[in-house]
N, C-alpha and C positions, 0 to 999 in steps of 0.2 A: 519812388524808392519801395513805398507802401504794396505797390502793384505786384513789383519783382518779389519781395518776400513771400507774399501770399502764394503767388505763383509756385516759388520753391517749395514751400511748406504743402501745396497741393500734389506737386511731384513727389516729395518724399514720401507721403502719406501713401499714394498710388502704387509706388515701388515696394512699400511694406506689404501693402494689402495684396499684390504679385507676388511678391517672395513666400509670403505665409500659404496663399493659395495653392501655389505651385510644390510646396512641402504636403500638403494636405490631400493633393490629389489621389483618388484612388484606380484609375485607369478606366478602360472603356465600360466597365461594367457600373459605372455612375449615370449612364443615360436611362432615362425613363421610357424609351422604347419597349421594353418588356411590361410595362405596366399601361401602355399605350395611351400616356399623360404626357400632354404637352404642357409645360409650366414657363407661364410668361410672368416678366416683373416689368411693372411700368412705376415710372417715378411722378405721375400725375394724377391726381387724383380726380376721381369720376363723380358728380355732384347727382346724376339722374341716368336711368337708362330708358327714361321716355326721349326717343331720339330728337324730337322736336323741341324738346325743352332744356335738353344738355348741351353744354359748350364744349368739352374738353375731346381731346384726339382718342384716348382711349373709350368714350363715349359712341366715337361714330364708327370706330372699328368695331366693339362687340354689336353695334347696331346690324352692321352688313352681316354678321352670324347670325342673330336672333332674329331679324327680318328681312322678307324679300322684295323686290321691286318689280312694275308690271316690266319693264325691259332690263337688261343688262349691260352692260359696257364689258368688251374684253380686254382686260388690260394689254394683251400682247397685240391684238390686231386691229384694236382701236374700234371694233364692229358692235353695233348695236344687236345683241340676238334676243329670243324671247325668253321670258321668266314668268310671272304671274299670268302675264298676256302670251297667249299663243302667237300672236302676231297682232300688227299694227298699220294702219294707213293713216298719210297724213294728206288729209282731205285739201286743206288750201294753208296759207300763212299761218292761221289761227285756230284751225280744227284738226285733232288727231283722233281716229277711231280705235278702237281697241278692242279684240276677239280674247273673252277672260278665259283662261285656262279652267276646268273642270275637275273637280276630286281632290282639291289641294286641302289639305288640312292644317288649321292652327295648331301649335302646342298644346291646348286643352282639349282639342279632338272635335272643336266646330270645323264645319265646312266652310270654306271661304266663297263668297257668293260675289255677283256685282254691286250689290249692295253695300259689301265693307270698301270696293274700290272707291265708289262714288262718296260714301261718308266720309272717309279719310280724305281724300284732294279737297272736299268741299269744307270740312273741317279745318285743315291744318292751313288754308288758303285765305280765310277767314280772319282779318284783321283781330278781331275780338279775342280769336282762341290765341294769340301770343306765342307763334313760333318765334324761336331765338333768333334764327338765321331768317328772317324775312326774305332776302335776296333769292331765297331757294323757292319762295311760294307765290309771290307777290306777283307774278306773271300771268297765275292761273284766274282765269273768271268764274267757271264753275263747270264741275263734272256734271252729266246726265246719263242715266241708264236707259239705254235703247230698247234692250229686252235680258233676258236672265245671262246672254252670253257677250253681250255688246253694250260698251260704254263710250260715251263720246267726250272729249275733253275739249272745252273750248277756252282760248288765253283772251287777255284784255288786249294784247299786241302781238306782231309778229315776234317770235323771240327765237334767234338762230341758234342758242343753244339748250331749247325745251329738253331734248332729246338726253343731253348730260344730267338735267336736273332729275328728268325722269328715272334714268337708269341708277342713278347713284345716290340720291337725297330725298326720295320720296316713297320710304316704305309705306308699306298697306297694313292699315291696323285692324283688328277684329271689331267690328261696330257695336255689338251686344258688350263685351267685356270692358271696353272702354268707356260705354257711356254708364257701365255700372261701378267701375273702379276710378276713373278719371285719371288726369296726369299723376297725381300722386300715386295712385295705384300702380301704374304702368312703369313711374319710376324705380319701383322695388321688385315687382314682379312682373316683367313684360312678358306678353304673348305675342309671338308672330307665327311665321310660316317658313323661318329662317332653316337653315341646316344643324343648328345649335339651339337647344333650350335651355335657360336657365334653370340648374340645377339647385344651387344654393348660392348665398350669398351673404356677405357680412358688408352691410351698404358703405361705399366707399374706401373699401379696403381689401375685399376679395370677394372673388366671382369664381363660380365653377361652371362651365357650358359642359352639358353632353349632347352627344350624337342624339340628331332627331332621328327616330326610326322611319317616321312615317314621310319624310321629306319628300315631295312630289317628285315622281318619275318625270326626267326631261331638263331637269335644272341645271343652269350652268355653274353652280358652285357645287363643290365637293364638300364630303364630312370624312374622310379616310380616317382620320386620328379621331378616338372615341372620346378622350375628354380633354377640353382645353382648361387650365387652371390658370388663372391672373390674380397676381397678388401686387399690392401698392407697396412700392419702397424708395421712399423718397431719397435715400442715401445711396450716393452712386459707389462709394465703397464697399458698402453691403452688398449691392448688387454685384459687383466683379466677385466679392467673395463666393457668394451664391453661384454664379456663372462658373468660377473655376474649381468649384470644389463639388459639382454635381447637384447643388441645390435648384438650378435653372437651367431651362432649354434655350431660351431666348431671352436677349436684352438690347436696347437700342437707345441711340440718343446721346452717346458719351463721346467726348472730344477727341480730338486726332491724336493726342500723345497716348490717351488712355489705350486706343487702337492698336498703335504700332507697339505696345507693351505687351499686349494680349495676342497678337500674330504670334504663330507657332505654339502657342499652349497645347498641351497633350489635350484630346478631346474636343476642343473649340475651334470654329471656322468663324474669320471676321471679314466684314465686306464692307464697302461704300457705294451708296448710290447717289446720284445726282437727285435733287427734287424741285417742286416747282416753287417752295416757298421762297419767300426772300425777306431780308432784315430791312426796317426801315424806321423814319422818323415823320410821324404827321405833323402838320403846322396848322394850327388854330390862328385864323385872321380875323374871329369873331369875339375874341377876347382883346382888351386892351393889353398889348404888352410890345417889347421892342421888336419882335418878329415882322411886327404889321410893315415895318422898312425893309424891302427887298434886299436891303446892301446889307443887313442884319442875317437875312437869310443865307444870301451867298458866302457871307461870311462863315456861318456855321459849316457851310461844305466846305471851304479850302481850309478850316481848321483841323478837321477829322481825317487822321492817317489812315484811309480804309483797307487799303492795300495791307498794311502793316498788321492791323488788328484783325484782319480776316485772315492771315496767313498763319498767326501768334494760336488763334483761338479756335477758328473755325477748320481750317485745312485747304490744301490745294485742289480740292476738288469743288471748290466755290470759284465765284469770281465777283468781282467790284462791279457795281452797275449804276448807270447813268440816268435810268430811264425809270417810270413807274410800273414795273412790269418786268417779269422775267424774259430775258431775250429770246429764248423758246417757244413762247406763247405766240399765237396769232394775231398780229396787228401790235407787235412791239417793235416800236421804232427806236433805234438804238444809236442812230446819228442825230445827237442832237447836243446841246450844250452842255460840256464839262466842266468840272472844277477839279483841278490838280490840288494835291496836297501842298498848301503855301501858308505858313502860319502869318509869316509879315504881311502878306495880302489880306489874311482875316482881320489883322489888327488894324490896317489902314484903313478897311470898309468900315468897322468897326467906329473908328474916330471919326470918319465922313460921316456917318448916319449919326454924329453925336455922342458915343459910348467908349471914348477912349479910355475912360477907367472901369470898362466891362460892366456886368448888370447879374444879377441872379436870375436865373432859370428854372422855375417850378417844373420839373417834369414827370409826367407819368410812364411807369415801364409795365408793360404786362408781361408777366413771367412766362417763360417756359425755357428749354436749353437753349434756344437760338437768341435768347436775350439775358442770359446767365451774369451771373456778376462780376465774372471776370471781363466782359465784353461792356458792360455797363462802366466799370471801373477806367478801362482803356480809354473810351469816349469822353467820361467825365475829366480824365486827365489831360486830354489831348484841348479840350473845350477852356478849361481852367488857364490851359497855358497861353491863351489870348484873352483872358480877363473875364470868362463865363463859366459862372458859378453854377452849375447843376444841383439841386435839390430834389432828389429822387423819392418818389411814392412808389412803392411797386405791389402789385396787387396779380391777382390770377385773372386770365381773358376776359371773363363776364364782367366782373365788378369795374376793371380796367376801362371796358366800353363804355360801361355805363357813365362812368366820371366825366371820359372824352364827350361822350353827347350831350353830358351835363355843361361842357364848355368850361369845367374846371381846370382847365391847364392849356397853357399855350402851345405844348408840345409834347408828344407821346412816342416812346420807343416800342416798336412792337415786331410781330413776323406774320406774315399772312402767306397761306398756301394755295389760294384759289380753290379751295375745296378740290384740289387735285384734276380742275381742267385748264387745259393748255389753251386758254383764249383771254386776251386783257379786258372781255366784259366782265372777267370773273375778278379782276384785278385791278386795274387802272378804274373801270367805272364803279368799284366799289368805294373809292376815294372822292370821286369827283363828279358824281352824277346828280347833285343836288341833295342828296339824302341827309337823315339825320348825323351820318356818319361825316359828311362832307363839311367841316368846319372852314373851307377856302371860299366855296361857293361863286368862283369866278362864271360869268353868267355866258361867257362865251366857249370856256371848256366845257360847262355844264349841257350847253347847246349840242355841242360837236359828240360828246361822249352819248348823249340821249339819241341823236341822230345814229349813230354806229350801233347803239344797242337794239335798235328797233329794224336795221336793215338786213335783208337779205342777201344782196348782194356784197359777195366778200372782196370785190375791187373797190366800192362805195364804203364799206365797212372800214377796209383798211385805210383809205383816204381820211375820213373823219376821227379815226383814232390818231394818226400820223400828227394831223395840225394840233389836235387836244396834247399829245404828249409833249409835243414841242413848245408849246407855252408854257406847260406845266415846268418843263426842266429849265426854260430861260427866266421866270420867276421865282423859281428854286420852291416852287409850292409843296415839294414833298422832297426829303432826304433820302434819295436811296443810298443803299450800305451796300449789301452783297446779295448773292443768291447764296442757297444752303446746300449741303448735301447731309447724308444720315449715314453715321457708323452702327452696324449691329454685327453681336456676336450671336451664334447658335450651336447648338449640339451638333456636331459632327455627324450623327445619324438621321439629322433631319433634312427634308429636302424641302425647300421654299426659297422664295426669291421676292423682296422688296420692290415695288413699282415707285416710279416718280408722284403719284397722288398720295404717297405715305399712307395707303390703305393696307394694314399689315394683313392678308388674305389666309389666315391661318386654315380657313376651311379649304385652300387647295393644297394644304402642307400635308407630306407624306414621310414617313420612315424610309429611310435608306435599306 
């Protein structure tokens, strides 16, 4: 009943917002096309603009505008094209050579050199540096400068997705500047070679990016729009009002009921795109709890009405999943043990495991739009119906991850987007490769995953992953819920497309 009341209240509030906004619309003149300023609203705070130390989605997006990488992946064709490197050559399974582009300028006027490239790759791959996403750098052994225009990258082992990391996740930093200001300085005043430079910032709440006039010729990134103005606005109703009354040009991440009400509104285009992100629950078997019994884990799978929750709060653009991966990813086996919604079976399994009267389940929730309060409450309601009482602690991604690594909770509700890489090495491997995040640590699964992660032959990789995924599903080591899609609304005069990797490429946007 409580869930139904809250949903009704939310709908009423949104209806009021939309009605008020419609009355306030001033017509086509509200667009910022005339001022060449793209106004973006985000609901997620950004703690740092040092790419390697920031956790949030908007941090990643802004980094793609402020910095460049050695190569770039064309989101439409999937091809890797030259960027800060004029060219590259895969010497062998563990070595890549790069020819460094000459004449590239950093935002402070310094010229980028091979020394900056070597410094960055060696710096961020050093465990002592503390890059937040170790998975993106831990495969690097070292980089060496062959001469002023050539850099050689050595890998610790063969990495089937090395080019993916290089293209999207290893921005090059200015050696002299970073040595002077460190992470603290880069966090508030980032200097890169990207198509946009940071002009001003109220850290955590407001950032203004300006077109970088000296962005190098031949870059695969554009900067057609002069200014990108990004503001933090956590309240969705306020975002909607801004969007519908001409105060914003782009918002995203709102639920399907809001999307349906916004469609057809004057001056606004609403779209939906499937993304790689999935919603799931991780299981901790390193901590004493009822979850150490496979019957309890299977009971949880049968207790959650995944299809109904997904349709209600996520929308038809998503799908229920049974594997620890997105079905579109390479290596994602979908023919696995399936758990249909069956509360009676869930109760029977709990009773068989010795929990006839149920139990309390402390749960960590990593906060974002994909694990919103309504979804949490729906899952809580389904589990309560079979006797499992969730006690929720909600935190943003970074502290939630630290709590998980600390083995403080038996289960965690989260979402993961694989860094936008369509390969299970970025998803299944993240959870089951024996790392600090893997709190199952099934030796057989770990062995299979590691073999797949190091194998270059695609057929062999697929076979390793398939066996591991089958075992994970059978043992209910992972509670897969559904894939996700994202709704976004933009000014009708804006020409822009969101890709499945969830990187909003404002640098490719133009005015109609």
